[in-house]
One Martini backbone bead per residue (centre of mass of N, CA, C, O) as a GRO file, in nm:
protein
  194
    1UNK     BB    1   4.053  11.090  10.034
    2UNK     BB    2   3.990  10.807  10.159
    3UNK     BB    3   4.127  10.647   9.929
    4UNK     BB    4   4.419  10.747   9.981
    5UNK     BB    5   4.446  10.646  10.270
    6UNK     BB    6   4.396  10.350  10.201
    7UNK     BB    7   4.637  10.317  10.005
    8UNK     BB    8   4.860  10.407  10.205
    9UNK     BB    9   4.801  10.193  10.420
   10UNK     BB   10   4.846   9.949  10.234
   11UNK     BB   11   5.137  10.023  10.160
   12UNK     BB   12   5.249  10.020  10.447
   13UNK     BB   13   5.172   9.726  10.521
   14UNK     BB   14   5.319   9.586  10.283
   15UNK     BB   15   5.600   9.693  10.351
   16UNK     BB   16   5.618   9.577  10.635
   17UNK     BB   17   5.575   9.280  10.552
   18UNK     BB   18   5.821   9.260  10.364
   19UNK     BB   19   6.050   9.385  10.559
   20UNK     BB   20   5.960   9.218  10.843
   21UNK     BB   21   5.891   8.918  10.716
   22UNK     BB   22   5.967   8.813  10.431
   23UNK     BB   23   6.269   8.882  10.412
   24UNK     BB   24   6.369   8.737  10.674
   25UNK     BB   25   6.254   8.458  10.592
   26UNK     BB   26   6.431   8.419  10.342
   27UNK     BB   27   6.706   8.449  10.481
   28UNK     BB   28   6.666   8.215  10.679
   29UNK     BB   29   6.626   7.993  10.466
   30UNK     BB   30   6.903   8.031  10.331
   31UNK     BB   31   7.080   7.995  10.590
   32UNK     BB   32   6.986   7.693  10.645
   33UNK     BB   33   7.164   7.571  10.410
   34UNK     BB   34   7.409   7.697  10.606
   35UNK     BB   35   7.440   7.628  10.930
   36UNK     BB   36   7.727   7.708  11.032
   37UNK     BB   37   7.721   8.012  10.937
   38UNK     BB   38   7.438   8.094  11.061
   39UNK     BB   39   7.572   8.025  11.370
   40UNK     BB   40   7.885   8.134  11.368
   41UNK     BB   41   8.072   7.884  11.359
   42UNK     BB   42   8.026   7.680  11.570
   43UNK     BB   43   8.185   7.490  11.821
   44UNK     BB   44   8.123   7.162  11.927
   45UNK     BB   45   8.134   6.960  12.171
   46UNK     BB   46   8.087   6.645  12.304
   47UNK     BB   47   7.845   6.778  12.496
   48UNK     BB   48   7.702   7.014  12.301
   49UNK     BB   49   7.882   7.256  12.371
   50UNK     BB   50   7.998   7.548  12.305
   51UNK     BB   51   8.359   7.653  12.250
   52UNK     BB   52   8.328   7.827  11.977
   53UNK     BB   53   8.476   7.991  11.691
   54UNK     BB   54   8.611   7.988  11.367
   55UNK     BB   55   8.601   8.331  11.340
   56UNK     BB   56   8.692   8.372  11.652
   57UNK     BB   57   8.902   8.463  11.870
   58UNK     BB   58   9.061   8.317  12.160
   59UNK     BB   59   9.170   8.286  12.473
   60UNK     BB   60   9.467   8.109  12.588
   61UNK     BB   61   9.558   7.969  12.893
   62UNK     BB   62   9.853   7.826  12.906
   63UNK     BB   63  10.101   7.596  12.809
   64UNK     BB   64   9.894   7.372  12.669
   65UNK     BB   65   9.839   7.608  12.463
   66UNK     BB   66   9.765   7.761  12.185
   67UNK     BB   67   9.835   8.081  12.079
   68UNK     BB   68   9.723   8.347  11.954
   69UNK     BB   69   9.711   8.629  11.848
   70UNK     BB   70   9.731   8.921  11.934
   71UNK     BB   71   9.506   9.161  12.101
   72UNK     BB   72   9.370   9.489  12.099
   73UNK     BB   73   9.067   9.378  12.230
   74UNK     BB   74   9.073   9.115  12.410
   75UNK     BB   75   8.880   8.920  12.241
   76UNK     BB   76   8.640   9.123  12.169
   77UNK     BB   77   8.369   9.094  11.956
   78UNK     BB   78   8.238   9.385  12.026
   79UNK     BB   79   8.556   9.523  11.961
   80UNK     BB   80   8.674   9.561  11.683
   81UNK     BB   81   9.037   9.608  11.641
   82UNK     BB   82   9.315   9.791  11.626
   83UNK     BB   83   9.593   9.975  11.742
   84UNK     BB   84   9.745  10.180  11.535
   85UNK     BB   85  10.044  10.114  11.555
   86UNK     BB   86  10.342  10.203  11.462
   87UNK     BB   87  10.669  10.108  11.407
   88UNK     BB   88  10.772  10.382  11.571
   89UNK     BB   89  10.626  10.296  11.823
   90UNK     BB   90  10.711  10.233  12.148
   91UNK     BB   91  10.466  10.060  12.237
   92UNK     BB   92  10.501   9.841  12.024
   93UNK     BB   93  10.790   9.757  12.092
   94UNK     BB   94  10.729   9.674  12.386
   95UNK     BB   95  10.515   9.457  12.327
   96UNK     BB   96  10.690   9.280  12.140
   97UNK     BB   97  10.919   9.230  12.341
   98UNK     BB   98  10.737   9.084  12.544
   99UNK     BB   99  10.634   8.858  12.346
  100UNK     BB  100  10.922   8.739  12.278
  101UNK     BB  101  10.969   8.593  12.560
  102UNK     BB  102  10.792   8.332  12.471
  103UNK     BB  103  11.053   8.290  12.244
  104UNK     BB  104  11.366   8.202  12.324
  105UNK     BB  105  11.433   7.952  12.094
  106UNK     BB  106  11.355   8.139  11.849
  107UNK     BB  107  11.494   8.272  11.568
  108UNK     BB  108  11.247   8.264  11.340
  109UNK     BB  109  10.976   8.468  11.371
  110UNK     BB  110  10.675   8.521  11.295
  111UNK     BB  111  10.487   8.806  11.300
  112UNK     BB  112  10.203   8.680  11.400
  113UNK     BB  113  10.302   8.611  11.698
  114UNK     BB  114  10.335   8.955  11.776
  115UNK     BB  115  10.094   9.052  11.598
  116UNK     BB  116   9.823   9.215  11.511
  117UNK     BB  117   9.531   9.236  11.377
  118UNK     BB  118   9.294   9.439  11.244
  119UNK     BB  119   9.063   9.308  11.443
  120UNK     BB  120   9.174   9.112  11.690
  121UNK     BB  121   9.016   8.816  11.570
  122UNK     BB  122   9.211   8.617  11.451
  123UNK     BB  123   9.197   8.255  11.428
  124UNK     BB  124   9.473   8.262  11.284
  125UNK     BB  125   9.782   8.084  11.215
  126UNK     BB  126  10.070   8.015  11.133
  127UNK     BB  127  10.242   7.732  11.120
  128UNK     BB  128  10.510   7.851  11.224
  129UNK     BB  129  10.389   7.985  11.482
  130UNK     BB  130  10.286   7.720  11.602
  131UNK     BB  131  10.563   7.566  11.599
  132UNK     BB  132  10.700   7.770  11.803
  133UNK     BB  133  10.509   7.630  12.046
  134UNK     BB  134  10.578   7.323  12.079
  135UNK     BB  135  10.763   7.301  12.326
  136UNK     BB  136  10.567   7.412  12.538
  137UNK     BB  137  10.318   7.232  12.478
  138UNK     BB  138  10.447   6.947  12.495
  139UNK     BB  139  10.547   6.967  12.787
  140UNK     BB  140  10.267   7.022  12.920
  141UNK     BB  141  10.113   6.776  12.805
  142UNK     BB  142  10.304   6.557  12.911
  143UNK     BB  143  10.262   6.630  13.211
  144UNK     BB  144   9.947   6.585  13.213
  145UNK     BB  145   9.955   6.284  13.060
  146UNK     BB  146  10.227   6.111  13.107
  147UNK     BB  147  10.414   6.158  12.865
  148UNK     BB  148  10.625   6.187  12.615
  149UNK     BB  149  10.760   6.458  12.466
  150UNK     BB  150  10.836   6.355  12.180
  151UNK     BB  151  10.563   6.217  12.119
  152UNK     BB  152  10.388   6.467  12.163
  153UNK     BB  153  10.522   6.645  11.952
  154UNK     BB  154  10.455   6.465  11.710
  155UNK     BB  155  10.146   6.479  11.742
  156UNK     BB  156  10.121   6.789  11.727
  157UNK     BB  157  10.252   6.825  11.451
  158UNK     BB  158  10.046   6.650  11.302
  159UNK     BB  159   9.800   6.824  11.379
  160UNK     BB  160   9.895   7.081  11.243
  161UNK     BB  161   9.923   6.964  10.953
  162UNK     BB  162   9.624   6.869  10.933
  163UNK     BB  163   9.505   7.177  10.979
  164UNK     BB  164   9.641   7.285  10.742
  165UNK     BB  165   9.603   7.579  10.525
  166UNK     BB  166   9.517   7.765  10.239
  167UNK     BB  167   9.411   8.034  10.116
  168UNK     BB  168   9.209   7.985   9.860
  169UNK     BB  169   9.356   7.714   9.784
  170UNK     BB  170   9.631   7.876   9.686
  171UNK     BB  171   9.570   8.096   9.458
  172UNK     BB  172   9.736   8.346   9.629
  173UNK     BB  173   9.899   8.206   9.817
  174UNK     BB  174  10.085   8.152  10.089
  175UNK     BB  175  10.066   8.043  10.397
  176UNK     BB  176  10.011   7.821  10.615
  177UNK     BB  177   9.723   7.764  10.822
  178UNK     BB  178   9.563   7.779  11.150
  179UNK     BB  179   9.321   7.688  11.376
  180UNK     BB  180   9.338   7.731  11.708
  181UNK     BB  181   9.087   7.584  11.810
  182UNK     BB  182   9.131   7.315  11.659
  183UNK     BB  183   9.408   7.253  11.780
  184UNK     BB  184   9.309   7.260  12.083
  185UNK     BB  185   9.128   7.013  12.049
  186UNK     BB  186   9.365   6.819  12.004
  187UNK     BB  187   9.498   6.871  12.274
  188UNK     BB  188   9.263   6.779  12.451
  189UNK     BB  189   9.265   6.487  12.349
  190UNK     BB  190   9.547   6.424  12.470
  191UNK     BB  191   9.481   6.485  12.767
  192UNK     BB  192   9.229   6.292  12.796
  193UNK     BB  193   9.387   6.020  12.691
  194UNK     BB  194   9.540   5.937  12.961
   0.00000   0.00000   0.00000
């Protein structure tokens, strides 16, 4: 009887050691091989302080920033989810109509500019949706930096095109997209460069 208790205790301790120490240590070692993804794809500013994540959208307020897709969860990474409102729902129509007011001069606006993603945290925006914000952003950046609006708009458009990429290297088609945080870092560089 004592021999069986000893074997079971040894089995319990070895299982705990493998599951609680060895397995997490191996996962940590493998994760360290790809440090940016292992740390949540954090984007670090020039001062060494994290400014956001490449994988999670964050809200940018103010006319000088490109705004991400609307979020059904208020950009709260702890509560990912969509609104689940159907196209026939009056609440969705009212919210989209309100969001469309931010684009008075755009004739053909991509849907992602005014619709939420399934997670509410999509950090990407189509290039066309970002370009639809160029007039507002370039006017505000030019005012803050004391530069000419047309020149600022050209610089911002070039920054958008430089950041644009297609998902899965274009293998499945699709529109070019931009990471809103990365684009706003380029905007910040223009404002600071005044």
